N, C-alpha and C positions, 0 to 999 in steps of 0.2 A: 556597621563596621566603620571604623575610623579611617579617614584618608591619611595617607602617609604624611608626617610632618615631624619637625625636629623636637617639638615639645613632648609629644607622646612617645616618640622613638628617639631618645637622646643618644648622643655619641660624639665622636671626635669632630672638631671643627678646625679647618685649615686656613691659613692666611692666603690671601689672593696672590698667586704667583704666575698664573697662566691665563691668557685670554684665548677664547675659542670662538672663532667665527663659524657658526653652524650649530643647530640644536637637534639635528636629526638622529635617527636610530643608529646609523653607522658609527658616528663619533661617540655616542653614549655607550655602545657595546664594544668599542675598540679603544680609543684614546682614554676616555674617562674611566673605563674599567681598569686599564693598565695603571693609570695614575692612582686610583684608589688602592690597588694592590701595593704599589710602591710606597704610598703613605703609610700603610699598615706595617709592611715588612722592612722597609728601608728608611722610614722616618724622614721623608723628603719634605713634609709639611707644605704641600702644594695644593691650594684650592684653585678652582677654575671659575672664571667669570665668562659666561656664554653671551655672545653678541648675536642677536638674530640678524642675519645678513640681508633679509628682504623686508620691504615695507608691506606687510599683510595684516589685515584685520584678523586678530586671533582672540578667541574667547577664553583661551586658557594659556598658561605658560608654565615653565618649570618652577616658577616662583610659587605657584599654587601648592606645591609640595616642598617648598623651601629647598629646592635642588635635589631632594632625595628621590631615588627610584631604584628599581630592582633589575638586575640582569639575570637571565636564565640561559646558562651555557650548557649545551647538550650535543652529544654526538658519540663518536667512537674514540676511545683513547688509543695509545700506541700499541696496546695489546689486542685491539679490535673489540674491546668490551664497551657496551653502551653506558654512558654516564650522563648525569643531569645534576647541575649545581646552580643554586641561586646565591646571589650576593647583593646585599644592600649597599648601594653606591653612595658614599658621603663626600666624594671629592668635588662635586659640583656645588658651588656656593649660591649662585644666583644667575638670573638671566636679565640682560639689558636689551631693550628695543630702542635703537639709536634715534629713530624718528621721534618717538614719544618721550625719550629720556636722553636727549642730546647732551645735556650737561653732565650726566652720569657717565655717558659714553666717553666724552672728551676728558673727564677726570681720570680715566684709566692711564692716560699719557703721563700724568703727574705722580703716579704711584711708583715709588722707587723699588718696591718688591717685585713688581711684574717683570718677567724676564722672557717668557716663551709664548709664542703665538701659534696655535694650531688652527687649521681651517679645513672645512670640507663644504664648499659652496657649489658643488657639482662642477662638471666639466665646463659649463657655461659661465661659471662664476669668476674665473680668472680672466677678466676681459677689461677693455679700455673704452672709455666714453669721452669723446672730445667735448661734450657739453658739461661734464663735471667741473665744478668750480671749488676752489679751496674754501670759499665762504659757505658752500652748501652745508645744510644741517640734516643729514650728512650727504656725502657724495653717493651716487647711485651704485657704483660698482664696489666689489670687495677691495681690489687694489687701491681704489680711490679713498675709501675709508681708512685703509691701512696707512696710506701716505699722509692723510690728515693727522692720524695719531702720531706717526713717526715725526712729522714736522713739529707738532705740539710738544713732543717729548724732547726733541733736539733743542728747541728754544727754551723750554722750562729749565732744563738741566745745563744750559749754556754749552751744548755740544760735548758734554762729558763722555769720554770714550768708554767708560764702564757702564753706561746707561743704554747701550744698544740692545736690541731685541733679537731673539733667535726665532726665525720664521720657519714653521714646519707645515707646509701645505700637504694635505692628504687627497687633493683632487686627482682624479685618474687621467692625467695628461702627462705626456713625456716631458721630462725636464721641468717639473712643476715649480721647483724652487727658483731655477734660473729664469723661468718665464715671469714669475711673480716679481723678482728683482727688476727685470727689464721694465715691467709696467709701472712699478713705483718710480723708477728713474724717468720714465716718460711723463708721469704726472708732475714730477719735479720740474721738468722742462716746460710742460704746459702751463704750470702755475708760476713760472719764473722764480723758482726758489734758488737760493745761492749755491754756488758750486761746492762750498764747504759742507752744506747739508748732504749733497750727493757723495762727497768723499766719506762722510760719516756713515751713510747707508752702506757704501761699498766696503769700508774697512772695519767698522765697529758693530755692524749688524751682520747676521748670517742668514742665508736662505738655503734651505736643505732640499735636495731632490729626494723624493721618497717613493716607495712602492708599498702599498697597503693591500692586505688580503684577508678578508673574513666574510663569510656569508652571514648576514644579519637579516633575519626574517621579520623582525618587528614585533608587534603586539601579538602574543600567541593566542591561538584559537581557544585553548582551554584556560583562558585567563581567570574566569570566575572560580574554577576549582583551585587554581594556583593561589589566588588571593585569599580564599578561605583557609588554605593551608598556611599561608604566610601570616594571616591574622590582621591584614590591613588592606585598604583599597589603594591601588597603585595604577593611575592612568598612564604612567610612562614606563610600565613594565616592558622590557625589550628582550627578545630571544635571539641568540646567535649560536653558531657552531663552535665546537671545541678548538678547531684549528685557527690559527692566525699567523700572519707573517708581517713584519715591519722592517723594511730594508731602507737604510738612511745613508745618504751620501753627503758629506759635509764636514765641517770642523768638529773636533772632539768635545767642544764646550757643552753641547746638548747632553752628551752622555755623562759628563761629570756633574752637570746641573741637576739632572733627574735620575741619575744612577740606573739608566735604562738597561745596561748590560746585566744587572742583577736579576732582572725579571725572567728572561727566557732566552735560550739559544735561537729562538725564532725572531728575535730582534737583532738585526745585523748592522754593524757600522762598516761601510765599504768605501773603497776608493772609486769604484765605478759601478753604477747601478745597472748598466745595460745588460750584463749577463744574467742578472736576476729577473729583469723584465723579459728577456728572451726565454728563460726557463719557465716562467709563469705562462706566457703566451703559448709556447709550443707544447708544454706538458699538460697543464691544467685546461686551458682554453682549447688547445688542439685536440686533446682527448675527447672533450665535449663535442667538438665539431665533427670528428671522425665517427663518434659513437652514434650520433642522432639518426642519420639516415639508415645506417646498418641495423640498429636495434628496432627502429620504427617499422622498417620493411620486413623485419622478422616477427612482427606482431606484438611488440613490446611498447608500453606507453610512458614509462618513467625511467629516470636514471637509476634509481635503486633497483627496480626490477631488472634492468639491463645488467647490472653488476651481479645480480643473483643468478643470471643465466650463464652457464659455463662457456658456451660458445662465444657470447658477446664479451664476457670478461676476459677470456683468453685472447680474443682479437685485440682488445684495447691494450692488454698487457704486452703482447708481442709488438704492437705498433710503437708503444712507448719505449720498451727496453731495447729492441733490436734496430729500430729505425730512427726515432726522434732523438733519444738521448745521445747517441754517438755524434750527432751534429752540433751539440751544444758545448760551450766553452768552460763550464764549471767542472770541478773534479767529479768523476763518475760516481763515487760513493755518495756525494752530496746530491747529485741528480737523482739517483735511485731512491734515496731517502725521501726526496720531494715527491717522486712518483708514488711511493708507498703511502704518503700522506694524502695524495690526490685520490687514490683508490679508497682509502678510509672515508674521505669526504663524500665520495660518490655513494658509498654504502650507508651513509648516515640515515638511520631509521626515523629520525625526527623531522627530516626535510624531504618533501616529495617534489621533485623537479619533473614536470611533464615535458616529454621530449618535444612536443609541438611548440611549447612555450619558448624553448631555446633554439628552435629551428629558424627563427626570424633572421632574415638577411644571410642565409647560409652561404651564398656565393662570396660575399665580401668576407665573411668569417673564414672561409677556407683560404682565401688569398692572404689575409693578414696573419693567420695562425699556422697554416701548414705548407704554404708554397715555399717558404724559405727552407725549412728542413727537408722538404721533398727534393728540391734542387740540390741541396747540400749533400743529401744521402747519395744521390746519383753521382755527384762529382767525386765523392769519397770512394764509392765501390764500383763505379762503372756500370751499374745496373739500377733499374727503377725499383724503389722500395715497394714490395708487394702490398702491404697493408695500407699505405697511404694512397697508392693508386687505386686500390679497391674502394677506399673511402670516397675518393673523388667519383668513381663510377657509381657508387651507391647514392651520392648526392645528386648526380644527373638522373638516376632512376627515381629518386624521391620527387624531383620536380616534374614528374609525370602527373602527379596529383591524384592518381588512382591506381588501384591494383586489385584484381580479383573481386571487383564489385565494391571495394572500399574506397571512399573518396575523402580527401583531407584538404584543409585550406593551405594555400601557399602564400607566404609573405616575403616579398623581396622587391627590388627595384622593378618598376613597370617594364623596362626593356627586357629584363630577364624573363619575367612572366610571359610576355608576348612571344619571345623567342622560343621558350620551351613549349608553349601551347601549340605553336605552328610546327615545331620540329617533331614533337611527339605525335602529332596528328599525322605527319608524313610517315613516321616510323610505323604507326599502326597500320597504315595503308600499304607500306612496303618495308617489311622488317629488315631487309638488307641495307636500308639507309642508316642504320645505327652508326657506322663509321663517319658518315657525314654529320650526324648530330654531334658526335664527340669532337670532330674537327671544328665545328662551328663554335662550340664552347671554348675549346683551347685556343682558338684563333682570335678571340676577342681581345685585341691589344689594349683598348681603352680600359678594360677591366684588370687584366693581369699585368699590364705595364710592359708586355712583350708578347710575341706570337709563340705560344707554347707548342704549336704544331711543328715548329722548327727544331724542337728538342728531339733528337733521334730516338724513335721507338716509344715515346711517351703516349702518343695518340693510339698506337696499336695496343699497348699494354692496357690502357683504360678501356678501350673498345672491347678487348677480350673479356675483361671483368664484367662489363655492362652486358655483353651478350650472354654470359653465364647467369647473371641475375635475372634477365628478362626470360631466358629459356627455362631455367630450373627453379627460380624463386630464390629468395635471400638465404634461406636455411641451407639449401643444397649448395649454393654458391659458396657459402662460408665453409661448409664441410670440404669442398674441393680445394679451398684455399689452404687448409691445413693449419 
């Protein structure tokens, strides 16, 4: 079987218009997939040059397939029907490794057609190094490399105002565009670059804050069968879910440049990204966090199995619809549509998410995902939300680490593991000490940022749920919850 290449599998070729820092699965199944669709349907004629952001010895690169690869997008559509679609991606032109191909890397700055810079260098990629130098070939950090390119472009085009770039970071950090801009300006100061360059960066370049969302599972397990069906060998075949969301805050230039609005309503140009981040954290991530201990203690092992269980699915639905959504700032109909999409994603038959694999650091996840809506719901209604407090009680029960002879691994901060080990040992010896266990959890100011035992009635509510779970088991406690 022939390996994928442009000679044996000819098709459209696009001019270099986009730089992409990062060659990983996510960008290839998210950004490059979108650009490929826009090339075909909107004629934007945008080819992508990938820059590998880290200096690693690699035996293979995207150049081995001349930038070609296949995406496998599968999951449930809006009608809840399973779909599976393959697409041969032609938007990616080539890959550059800047340590080994430094001249080719710096030549990107002199290309007048290049306009947009996407990146996903992981959360640790947008960083600053005092030891980076302008003369390095290249700088170690992504912001350092970007500053080198921007300075070279500024000097080559004599500061032309129409030669600025549009930076679109996809790293999962808050205010990713603002942070990237700040680091570029820090490098400008570190390297004593002129103030005119910094003015050009601020006024003639754009840095977008973004929120990206798509589950990308990478190289599919059934790759051999898929390649036989496709008729070629593809070492960069990448699978992802149907759902995706791309929320972008910044100037309109990016949307006119790439015609992004034509692709999907799931691509949003917004004035403030914060409500969309809150939506994702509270609904998508919050539902995961609430579901895990409840479903696992009910004898379920995966997200898909949990959503196929009427009791668990009903619990998640009521938690989202009646408790979480009313605390968020976006229009209710938009929030409910997002919740509908979350449920479809959880039901995706092509992805198996083991509950234990997403139980990691559950205490921190509850704080960052559900504490804000929990407190907001209480402030709105004057009573504690039943399902969120039940989820917290279930989390405390989960950290017992065993039930009815079944033992499971716990992964969290050492101080939490030590606390729960001692506290549950005390409760096993004296069941009436459950209220003390709950108060010990809620009173951890360094974790919650406040003493939650001072919230009137919260400890009592969580304790009541925990007592029901311990006394009757998760299934019966869920039934009593209604």
